[in-house]
C-alpha positions in Angstrom: -27.3 -38.0 -35.0 -29.0 -35.7 -37.5 -31.3 -34.4 -34.8 -28.3 -33.6 -32.6 -26.6 -31.7 -35.5 -29.7 -29.7 -36.1 -29.9 -28.8 -32.4 -26.2 -27.6 -32.5 -26.8 -25.7 -35.7 -29.8 -24.0 -34.2 -27.9 -23.0 -31.0 -25.0 -21.6 -33.0 -27.4 -19.6 -35.2 -29.2 -18.2 -32.1 -25.7 -17.3 -30.6 -24.9 -15.4 -33.8 -28.2 -13.6 -33.8 -27.7 -12.5 -30.2 -24.2 -11.3 -30.8 -25.0 -9.1 -33.9 -27.0 -6.4 -32.0 -24.3 -6.3 -29.3 -21.6 -5.9 -31.9 -23.5 -3.1 -33.6 -24.0 -1.2 -30.3 -20.5 -1.9 -28.9 -19.1 1.4 -30.3 -21.7 3.4 -28.4 -20.6 1.9 -25.1 -16.9 2.1 -25.9 -16.9 5.7 -27.2 -17.7 7.5 -24.0 -14.9 5.7 -22.1 -12.5 6.1 -24.9 -13.2 9.9 -25.1 -12.8 10.2 -21.3 -9.5 8.3 -21.6 -8.2 10.7 -24.3 -9.3 13.8 -22.4 -8.1 12.7 -19.0 -4.9 10.9 -20.0 -3.7 11.0 -23.6 -4.1 14.8 -24.2 -2.5 15.8 -20.8 0.3 13.3 -21.4 1.1 14.7 -24.9 0.8 18.3 -23.6 3.2 17.4 -20.8 5.8 16.2 -23.3 5.4 19.4 -25.3 5.7 21.6 -22.2 8.9 19.8 -21.2 10.5 21.7 -24.1 9.0 25.1 -23.1 9.3 27.8 -20.5 5.9 28.4 -19.0 3.8 29.5 -16.1 0.6 28.2 -17.5 0.2 26.1 -20.8 -1.3 29.1 -22.5 1.9 31.2 -22.3 4.4 28.4 -23.1 7.5 29.4 -25.1 9.6 26.9 -26.9 13.2 26.5 -25.6 14.2 23.1 -27.0 16.3 20.8 -24.8 17.3 23.5 -22.4 15.0 22.1 -19.7 16.5 18.6 -20.0 20.0 20.0 -19.7 18.9 21.9 -16.6 17.3 18.8 -15.2 20.3 16.5 -15.7 22.7 19.1 -14.3 20.7 19.5 -11.1 22.6 17.8 -8.2 19.3 17.3 -6.4 17.8 15.3 -9.2 20.8 12.9 -9.3 20.7 12.5 -5.5 16.9 11.8 -5.7 17.6 9.2 -8.3 20.2 7.4 -6.1 17.8 7.6 -3.1 14.9 6.2 -5.1 17.0 3.4 -6.6 18.3 2.3 -3.2 14.8 2.7 -1.6 13.2 0.6 -4.4 15.7 -2.3 -4.1 15.3 -2.5 -0.3 11.5 -2.1 -0.4 11.0 -4.7 -3.1 13.0 -7.3 -1.3 11.7 -6.6 2.2 8.0 -6.2 1.3 7.8 -9.3 -1.0 9.8 -11.6 1.3 7.9 -10.7 4.4 4.5 -10.7 2.6 5.2 -14.1 1.2 6.2 -15.5 4.5 3.1 -14.2 6.2 0.9 -15.5 3.4 2.6 -18.9 3.6 2.0 -19.0 7.4 -1.6 -18.0 7.1 -2.4 -20.7 4.5 -1.2 -23.5 6.9 -4.6 -24.0 8.5 -3.6 -22.0 11.6 -6.3 -20.8 14.0 -7.4 -17.2 13.6 -6.0 -16.9 10.1 -8.9 -14.7 8.8 -8.4 -12.3 11.8 -4.7 -12.0 11.1 -5.4 -11.3 7.4 -7.7 -8.5 8.3 -5.2 -7.0 10.8 -2.2 -7.2 8.4 -4.3 -5.6 5.6 -5.7 -2.7 7.6 -2.6 -0.4 7.3 -3.1 -0.3 3.6 -6.4 1.5 4.2 -4.7 4.5 5.8 -3.7 7.4 3.6 0.0 8.1 3.0 0.0 11.6 4.4 -1.6 10.5 7.6 0.8 7.6 8.0 3.7 9.9 7.4 2.8 12.2 10.2 1.9 9.4 12.6 5.2 7.6 12.0 7.2 10.8 12.2 5.8 11.2 15.8 6.6 7.6 16.6 10.2 7.8 15.3 10.8 11.1 17.0 9.5 9.7 20.2 11.9 6.7 20.0 14.9 8.7 18.9 14.3 11.3 21.6 15.8 8.8 24.1 19.0 9.1 22.1 18.9 12.9 22.0 18.3 13.0 18.3 15.3 13.2 15.8 14.3 11.7 12.5 15.5 14.5 10.2 18.8 14.9 12.0 20.5 12.2 9.8 19.7 11.0 6.3 20.0 7.3 7.3 17.3 7.8 9.9 14.9 9.3 7.3 15.7 6.6 4.7 15.1 3.6 7.0 12.1 5.3 8.5 10.6 5.6 5.1 11.4 1.9 4.4 9.7 0.9 7.6 6.6 3.0 7.0 6.1 1.8 3.4 6.7 -1.8 4.3 4.2 -1.6 7.2 1.6 -0.1 4.8 2.1 -2.4 1.8 3.0 -5.8 3.2 -0.7 -6.6 4.0 -1.8 -5.8 0.4 0.9 -8.0 -1.1 0.1 -10.7 1.4 -3.5 -11.0 0.0 -2.1 -11.5 -3.5 0.3 -14.1 -2.3 -2.5 -15.9 -0.4 -4.5 -16.1 -3.6 -1.5 -17.5 -5.5 -0.8 -20.1 -2.7 -4.4 -21.2 -2.7 -4.2 -21.7 -6.5 -1.3 -24.2 -6.3 -2.7 -27.6 -7.6 -3.4 -30.1 -4.8 -2.3 -33.0 -7.1 1.2 -31.4 -7.3 1.5 -31.2 -3.6 0.3 -34.7 -3.1 2.7 -36.0 -5.8 5.6 -34.2 -4.0 4.5 -35.7 -0.7 4.4 -39.2 -2.2 7.8 -38.7 -3.7 9.2 -38.0 -0.3 9.8 -34.3 -0.6 10.1 -32.4 2.7 8.6 -29.0 3.4 11.6 -27.1 2.2 11.8 -29.0 -1.1 8.1 -28.7 -1.7 8.3 -24.9 -1.0 11.1 -24.2 -3.4 10.4 -26.8 -6.1 6.6 -26.8 -6.2 5.0 -23.9 -4.4 7.2 -21.0 -5.4 7.3 -21.9 -9.2 3.5 -22.1 -9.1 3.2 -18.8 -7.3 5.4 -16.9 -9.8 2.3 -15.1 -11.3 1.7 -13.6 -7.9 5.4 -12.7 -7.6 5.2 -10.9 -11.0 2.2 -8.9 -9.8 3.7 -8.0 -6.4 7.1 -7.2 -7.8 5.5 -4.9 -10.4 3.4 -3.1 -7.7 6.2 -2.7 -5.3 8.6 -1.4 -8.0 6.2 1.2 -9.4 5.0 2.2 -5.9 8.6 2.7 -4.7 9.4 4.9 -7.7 6.1 6.9 -7.5 6.2 7.4 -3.7 5.4 11.0 -2.8 3.0 11.7 0.0 4.8 9.5 2.6 8.1 11.1 1.7 6.6 14.6 1.9 4.9 13.9 5.3 7.6 11.9 7.0 10.8 13.9 6.2 9.9 16.5 3.5 13.3 15.5 2.0 15.3 16.8 5.1 18.0 17.0 6.2 19.5 19.5 3.8 23.2 19.0 3.0 25.8 20.5 0.8 27.1 18.5 -2.2 29.6 19.9 -4.7 28.6 23.4 -3.7 24.9 22.7 -4.1 22.3 22.4 -1.4 20.3 19.2 -1.7 17.7 17.4 0.4 19.3 14.1 1.6 16.1 12.0 1.9 14.2 13.4 -1.2 12.9 10.8 -3.7 12.2 11.5 -7.4 8.5 12.4 -7.1 9.2 14.9 -4.3 12.1 16.3 -6.2 9.9 17.0 -9.2 7.3 18.7 -6.9 10.0 20.8 -5.2 11.6 21.8 -8.5 8.3 23.1 -9.8 7.8 25.2 -6.7 11.2 26.9 -6.9 10.0 29.7 -9.3 8.5 30.2 -12.8 11.9 29.6 -14.6 12.0 26.0 -13.2 8.5 24.9 -14.3 9.9 23.6 -17.6 12.7 21.8 -15.9 10.3 20.1 -13.5 8.2 19.0 -16.5 11.3 17.6 -18.2 12.1 15.7 -15.0 8.6 14.3 -15.0 9.0 13.0 -18.6 12.3 11.3 -17.7 10.7 9.9 -14.6 7.8 8.4 -16.7 10.3 6.8 -19.1 12.4 5.4 -16.3 9.5 3.8 -14.5 8.0 2.5 -17.8 11.2 0.8 -18.9 11.9 -0.7 -15.5 8.3 -2.0 -15.2 8.4 -3.6 -18.6 11.8 -5.2 -18.0 10.6 -6.6 -14.7 7.4 -7.9 -16.1 9.3 -9.6 -19.0 11.9 -11.1 -16.7 9.5 -12.6 -14.1 6.8 -13.7 -16.6 9.4 -16.0 -18.2 9.7 -17.9 -15.0 6.0 -18.6 -14.6 4.8 -22.2 -14.7 2.3 -22.9 -17.5 -0.4 -25.1 -16.0 
């Protein structure tokens, strides 16, 4: 017993002696990454908040104007319309993408022939850039709608559902991979116990599999939520925000989402640069609050194994 204790003490001492030089050198490895993070993210973020209270063409000629930019942003009918569009798009996309991705993942984990090939095929659209997808799908939609003597940007509903289809086609494969990983991690003993207790496939799915896959649900819901609100290049390439309509005497782009609206606001003229930056700050706060709320809500439903 004494010999065993001596061996354990020696191993612990060796572990401590090995960790000490690593702990001493840790700051030298962390510091470059931390500096890059500060330079590439923290400083531009803080500068962006400051510029949202200024009129500017470049950061060097910024002039403080207080909350004027925020007043201008919230009084912009296009910004309110873009928020409504983005909220509706996010709800539809989150439900559609996650439901379809989970169903495909569930089917591909049922020992079906050619499952690996199907996984590759479903994942491939995620490898194509958003701008390329936007132009490709705009030609597809216009080709289909031509038979009905219309086109994609002729009606706001066409553009909205076209964008939903495009994004779902692109992201379902990626979410499918995450759900497959979650389904494969479901404990076999739980599935066997459910089978012994006489549970059918439906009961096993809703009472055993889905509760155990909640961590994957949390991740996929977070990704689809943030991706839906941050969507820009697909929106720009597919519809460009068109068609333009009149609302309360103001001309707005009917299929414009928040990110595209901020981009368009900045490109109006110099006097709108500050308002665009104010919109960007509001946009960040909105996405951050929604993402944290979603993470908290879904994390509480995860099963602790």
